[in-house]
Structures are given as structure tokens and as C-alpha cells.
C-alpha positions as CSV (number, residue, x, y, z in Angstrom):
1,M,-0.3,0.1,0.0
2,Q,1.5,3.1,-0.8
3,V,-0.2,6.5,0.9
4,L,1.0,10.2,0.2
5,I,1.0,12.3,3.9
6,I,0.2,15.7,3.8
7,K,1.7,17.6,6.6
8,T,4.3,20.5,5.6
9,S,4.6,22.2,8.5
10,S,5.3,23.0,11.7
11,M,8.2,21.0,12.9
12,G,6.6,20.3,16.4
13,D,3.9,19.5,14.3
14,I,5.8,17.3,11.3
15,L,7.9,15.2,14.1
16,H,4.8,14.5,15.9
17,T,2.9,13.2,12.9
18,L,6.3,10.3,13.4
19,P,4.7,7.7,15.6
20,A,1.5,7.6,13.8
21,L,3.7,6.5,10.6
22,T,5.1,4.1,12.6
23,D,1.9,2.5,14.4
24,A,1.0,2.0,10.5
25,M,4.4,0.2,9.5
26,Q,4.3,-2.5,12.7
27,T,-0.2,-2.6,11.2
28,I,-0.1,-3.4,8.4
29,P,2.7,-5.2,6.2
30,N,4.2,-3.6,3.0
31,I,2.8,-0.4,3.5
32,R,5.4,2.5,2.5
33,F,4.9,6.6,3.2
34,D,5.3,9.6,0.4
35,W,5.8,12.7,2.5
36,V,4.0,16.7,1.5
37,V,6.6,19.1,3.5
38,E,7.9,22.5,3.4
39,E,11.6,22.8,2.0
40,G,12.8,22.9,4.9
41,F,12.3,21.0,6.9
42,R,12.6,18.3,4.2
43,Q,15.5,16.5,6.5
44,I,12.8,15.3,8.2
45,P,10.5,12.2,7.5
46,T,13.3,11.2,5.4
47,W,14.3,9.6,8.8
48,H,11.5,7.5,9.6
49,P,12.2,4.2,7.6
50,A,8.7,4.1,6.7
51,V,9.2,7.3,3.8
52,D,10.2,6.5,0.8
53,C,10.1,10.3,-1.3
54,V,9.7,13.7,0.2
55,I,7.9,16.0,-2.2
56,P,9.1,19.6,-1.4
57,V,7.1,22.7,-1.1
58,A,7.7,25.9,-0.5
59,I,4.1,28.1,0.0
60,R,5.8,29.9,2.8
61,R,8.3,31.4,-0.2
62,W,5.6,31.3,-2.6
63,R,2.7,33.4,-1.0
64,K,5.8,36.9,-0.8
65,N,6.0,37.0,-5.2
66,W,3.1,34.4,-5.4
67,F,2.2,36.1,-8.9
68,C,5.2,36.0,-10.1
69,S,6.0,33.9,-13.5
70,I,9.1,32.0,-11.0
71,T,6.9,31.0,-8.1
72,R,4.3,30.6,-11.3
73,Q,6.5,27.4,-12.9
74,Q,8.3,26.3,-9.6
75,R,4.2,25.7,-8.4
76,I,3.1,23.9,-12.1
77,A,6.2,22.0,-11.0
78,F,4.7,20.9,-8.1
79,K,1.8,20.3,-9.2
80,R,3.3,18.4,-11.5
81,E,5.6,16.3,-9.5
82,L,2.1,15.6,-6.7
83,Q,0.6,14.1,-9.2
84,K,3.2,11.3,-10.7
85,R,1.6,8.8,-8.8
86,R,-1.9,7.6,-7.8
87,Y,-2.0,6.8,-4.1
88,D,-4.4,4.2,-2.3
89,L,-4.8,6.4,0.0
90,V,-3.8,10.5,0.6
91,I,-4.1,11.5,4.1
92,D,-4.1,15.2,5.3
93,A,-2.5,15.5,7.7
94,Q,-2.7,20.0,8.6
95,G,-5.9,19.8,8.4
96,L,-5.7,24.2,7.0
97,L,-8.1,25.1,4.0
98,K,-4.4,26.1,2.1
99,S,-3.5,22.8,1.8
100,S,-6.5,21.3,1.3
101,V,-7.4,24.0,-1.6
102,L,-3.3,24.0,-2.7
103,I,-2.2,20.3,-2.0
104,T,-4.7,18.0,-0.9
105,R,-7.0,18.3,-4.3
106,F,-4.8,17.9,-6.8
107,A,-3.2,14.8,-4.6
108,K,-4.6,11.5,-6.4
109,G,-5.9,8.9,-4.3
110,S,-8.7,8.6,-1.8
111,K,-8.8,11.5,0.8
112,H,-8.8,11.6,4.3
113,G,-8.3,14.1,7.0
114,Q,-10.6,15.6,10.1
115,G,-13.8,15.8,10.2
116,Y,-16.1,19.6,10.0
117,N,-15.6,19.5,13.6
118,S,-12.4,18.3,14.4
119,V,-10.3,20.4,12.2
120,K,-8.4,23.3,12.8
121,E,-10.1,25.3,9.9
122,P,-13.5,23.7,9.1
123,L,-13.5,24.4,5.7
124,A,-9.9,22.4,5.2
125,S,-12.9,19.1,5.7
126,W,-15.0,19.9,2.2
127,F,-11.4,18.6,0.3
128,Y,-12.1,14.7,2.1
129,N,-13.5,12.0,0.7
130,Y,-13.9,10.6,3.8
131,R,-14.0,12.8,7.4
132,H,-13.0,11.7,10.8
133,N,-13.5,13.1,14.1
134,L,-10.8,13.0,16.3
135,K,-10.8,13.4,20.2
136,K,-9.7,16.6,22.0
137,Q,-5.5,15.1,23.1
138,H,-2.1,15.7,22.7
139,A,-1.2,16.2,18.9
140,V,0.5,12.9,19.1
141,E,-2.7,10.9,20.1
142,R,-5.1,12.8,17.6
143,M,-2.4,11.7,14.7
144,R,-2.3,8.8,16.0
145,Q,-6.1,8.2,16.1
146,L,-6.0,10.0,12.2
147,F,-3.9,7.4,10.6
148,A,-6.1,4.3,12.9
149,K,-9.2,5.4,11.5
150,S,-8.0,6.3,7.4
151,L,-6.1,2.9,8.0
152,D,-9.1,1.2,9.9
153,Y,-6.7,-1.1,12.3
154,D,-7.8,-0.4,16.3
155,Q,-4.7,2.6,17.1
156,P,-2.4,1.0,19.3
157,D,-2.6,0.7,23.2
158,N,1.3,1.7,23.8
159,D,3.2,5.4,24.1
160,G,3.6,6.6,19.7
161,C,7.1,5.4,18.8
162,Y,8.7,8.7,16.3
163,A,11.5,5.2,15.2
164,I,14.4,7.9,14.3
165,S,16.3,7.9,17.8
166,Q,18.4,4.6,16.7
167,R,19.9,6.5,13.1
168,F,21.3,9.1,15.3
169,L,22.6,6.7,18.3
170,N,24.4,4.4,15.1
171,Q,27.1,7.1,14.5
172,P,27.6,8.6,17.7
173,P,29.3,12.6,18.8
174,A,33.1,11.5,19.9
175,D,32.0,13.8,22.9
176,A,28.5,12.2,23.7
177,G,27.5,12.3,26.6
178,Q,29.5,15.1,28.1
179,Y,27.8,18.4,26.9
180,L,24.3,20.3,27.6
181,V,22.2,21.1,24.6
182,F,20.6,24.4,26.2
183,L,18.0,25.4,23.0
184,H,17.5,29.5,23.9
185,A,16.2,30.4,20.8
186,T,12.4,30.4,19.6
187,T,10.2,32.8,17.3
188,R,7.9,34.4,19.1
189,T,9.3,37.3,22.7
190,N,6.9,36.6,24.8
191,K,8.1,32.8,24.1
192,H,11.9,33.6,25.9
193,W,12.6,33.4,28.7
194,P,15.3,36.1,30.3
195,E,18.8,36.1,28.9
196,Q,19.7,37.0,32.6
197,N,17.7,34.0,33.6
198,W,20.5,31.6,30.6
199,R,23.5,33.1,32.3
200,E,22.3,31.9,36.5
201,L,21.2,29.0,35.5
202,I,24.6,28.6,33.6
203,K,26.8,29.3,35.5
204,L,25.2,26.7,38.0
205,T,25.7,24.0,35.2
206,V,28.7,25.2,34.7
207,N,30.1,25.0,38.4
208,S,28.8,20.8,38.0
209,G,31.7,20.6,35.8
210,I,29.9,19.8,31.9
211,K,30.1,21.6,29.0
212,I,26.9,23.7,27.6
213,K,26.8,23.8,23.2
214,L,24.1,26.8,21.6
215,P,22.7,26.3,18.6
216,W,21.3,29.2,16.7
217,H,19.3,29.7,13.3
218,T,19.0,33.1,13.3
219,E,20.9,35.9,13.4
220,H,19.5,37.8,15.7
221,A,19.9,33.6,18.2
222,H,23.2,34.0,17.5
223,Q,24.4,37.0,19.4
224,R,21.4,36.2,21.8
225,A,24.0,32.4,21.9
226,L,27.6,35.2,21.6
227,R,26.0,37.4,24.7
228,L,24.9,33.8,26.8
229,A,28.8,32.2,25.8
230,A,31.0,35.2,26.2
231,G,33.6,35.4,29.2
232,C,32.8,31.2,29.3
233,S,35.1,29.0,28.2
234,S,32.7,25.3,29.1
235,I,30.4,26.7,27.0
236,E,30.6,26.3,23.3
237,V,28.7,28.4,20.4
238,L,27.6,26.0,17.1
239,P,27.6,26.9,13.8
240,Q,24.7,27.5,11.8
241,L,23.6,23.9,11.6
242,S,20.7,21.8,8.9
243,L,18.7,19.8,11.0
244,Q,20.6,16.6,10.7
245,Q,23.1,18.3,12.2
246,I,21.5,19.6,14.7
247,A,19.7,16.4,15.1
248,E,23.6,14.3,15.4
249,V,23.9,17.2,18.7
250,L,21.0,16.7,20.8
251,S,21.7,12.7,20.2
252,G,24.7,12.7,21.7
253,A,23.9,15.2,24.6
254,Q,23.8,14.3,27.7
255,G,19.8,16.3,28.1
256,V,18.5,19.8,27.0
257,V,17.1,22.9,29.0
258,S,14.7,24.3,26.6
259,V,11.3,26.9,25.5
260,D,9.3,25.9,23.4
261,T,9.8,25.6,20.2
262,G,9.9,23.3,17.9
263,L,13.8,22.0,18.4
264,S,12.4,21.0,22.2
265,H,10.1,18.6,19.9
266,L,13.4,17.3,18.3
267,A,14.5,16.5,22.0
268,A,12.1,14.1,22.8
269,A,12.3,12.3,19.5
270,L,15.3,11.7,19.8
271,N,14.2,10.8,23.5
272,K,16.4,12.7,25.1
273,P,16.7,13.8,28.6
274,N,14.9,17.6,28.5
275,I,13.2,20.4,30.2
276,T,11.1,22.7,28.5
277,L,9.9,26.2,29.6
278,F,6.4,27.4,28.9
279,G,4.6,30.4,29.5
280,P,1.6,31.4,27.8
281,T,1.7,28.1,26.0
282,N,-0.5,25.1,27.7
283,P,2.0,21.9,26.9
284,E,-1.0,20.0,28.0
285,M,-2.3,19.7,24.1
286,I,1.3,20.6,21.9
287,G,4.5,19.6,24.7
288,G,7.1,17.2,24.8
289,Y,5.9,13.2,24.5
290,G,7.9,10.8,25.4
291,Q,10.3,9.4,27.4
292,H,11.9,11.8,30.0
293,Q,9.9,14.8,29.1
294,L,9.0,17.4,31.5
295,S,7.6,20.6,31.3
296,I,7.6,23.9,33.2
297,L,4.6,26.3,33.4
298,S,5.5,29.7,35.0
299,D,2.0,30.8,37.0
300,N,1.3,34.2,35.5
301,Y,2.2,32.7,31.7
302,K,4.7,34.9,31.9
303,M,7.8,33.4,31.5
304,K,10.5,35.5,34.1
305,S,8.6,34.1,36.4
306,I,10.2,30.5,36.2
307,S,12.9,30.4,38.6
308,V,16.5,29.4,37.8
309,D,16.8,27.4,41.2
310,K,14.1,25.1,39.8
311,V,15.3,24.5,36.8
312,F,18.6,23.6,37.8
313,A,16.7,21.8,40.3
314,L,15.4,19.3,38.0
315,L,18.2,19.5,35.3
316,K,20.0,17.9,38.2
317,E,18.1,15.3,39.5
318,Q,17.5,14.0,35.1
319,S,21.3,14.9,33.1
320,L,23.7,15.9,36.3
């Protein structure tokens, strides 16, 4: 059986879909998947053993110049690539009107998605042949339920498995287990933990004799990492890395402290001990899913209220 998945973004949402593939792979013999995903995240689906082909899409980039000739040519080329194969099943796991209009309706195969009362944007359900209403639950479990209903099998009772950690454990970095990773960067300003708090945590941590690695993606985050590392030889500001390279760094870490960001979900998918700090967002539906995942939720939804001492106490219990 050949199935097309449409789950284009974000990083966390893509990672939350992986356990559903594992369920299907372990239940249905010879099932294989192709995956439509935003070009910036194209590496992630390739890590799962049930994925054959990744079809990158660039909606985020195209919408900046939607009507220019180059964008139009790229959209036509994407549609041509999408329609090369007729699938036994198409699962729109994105649940947005833009994914339904721009991608799902052009795919060849029986189309499945969430029902009108379940999907994030109800009008998206008009483009599905089969609609499935899902329980209100963590995003990973929603995806597992959607795949089980779409592919007609009983959802397993066990916890979901991302099935990607072993890929990176086979080639651990030379200093594996000798460092922590602090994921300090996120897209929304109100999800940042104040730099002063990070500095205090860093001081407490390096006094314990362990090194810290700081990844970054944007120049703004790079400058923050440099400020946090200033004057401390135990901190390494990493170069700008691909998702593959960041996954390799995370896989070798002794533990992780993170804000609410896509890389925090990557740490969870790699089964790394991880403490995630939540302020304005609630981890109940989108928090870290998997083994060794701890969440600290601020009392007043403001990140600055999260105590450094509380974070360090949990870090000592979990990783030091």
C-alpha cells in the first residue's frame, strides 16, 4: 500500500506525525509513505524508515511573490511532481484550508482528513472524501488516531514511537554524553526566557563541571548565544547547522533545557532528557511527548516568572 501524507509544517507538527507512521508500519505489512512537506523541513521525514519519497513544497516562500513568473513555474512543477503517482490513500494531516486547496485536491487517491467539527479550519474538510472526528488530546495521539481511522486499524494502546532515535545513535559524536544543549531561541518574543535567567542557569551548570552547547538558526539568536557564552570557556556556540546536524548534536547530549520551540520536540523524538519552559503556551496538547520529558509552566503565563533554581534542581535530577 502506498500512502501520501500532507503535513507541511511546523517542525513540531511534523515530528508529532512520526509515531502515526510507526503504528501503521507495524500494523500493515508493506505499507510505504510519500510525504509533502515545506522545503525547510524536508530532512525530517527521511529519517523515518517507512518513508520512501519526500515532495518539498514552498508555500511559505511562494506567498511572498505568488504571481511572479518564477513562482508560477515552481507551483506548476510541484503539481506535476505531486500527480506523478496515484496513491491508495491520501491523508491530509495538516488540516488547513491552504493545504487542502493548494495540495490535497490535486493529489491522486482517496482523500482522508479530520471532520468538520475536529479540524482546525473546518472548510478544509470539504476537500476530503472521508472525514474523521478525533478526540481532544495531545497532538501525537490525534495523529495516531487519524491514521488508524483512515487506514482502518485499531490504534495501539502503547505510547507512540517516533522511530528515528536509532538512526542517530548509530554514529554518536566523539564527545557524546559529556555536554548539555540549551535551546534558548524561539520565534515568539513572549516565549523567550530572559537572558539573565539563562546566565544564572549557565553559571550553576558549568560549576557542576559539564559543558554546554548553544545552537542557533537566525542571526538574532546567534547574537544571543554569543552574549550568553561571553567569558565562559565551557560554552560552545555552534556554527549554523542543518536539521540533520542539529539532530546529531542533540542525540549525543546528556540532557536538554529548552523553551517552547520546534527543536524541543526534536529532542523528545530523540528520547533525550529534556526540560521545556512554558509561559504563554500550554503543554497539555503540544508539550514534549515521549520518555524523559518534563515541563515547567509559569504561574502567570510569563516566562520571567520561571525560577532558575527550579530549573536547575530538575536538571540535576534528570541529567547531572
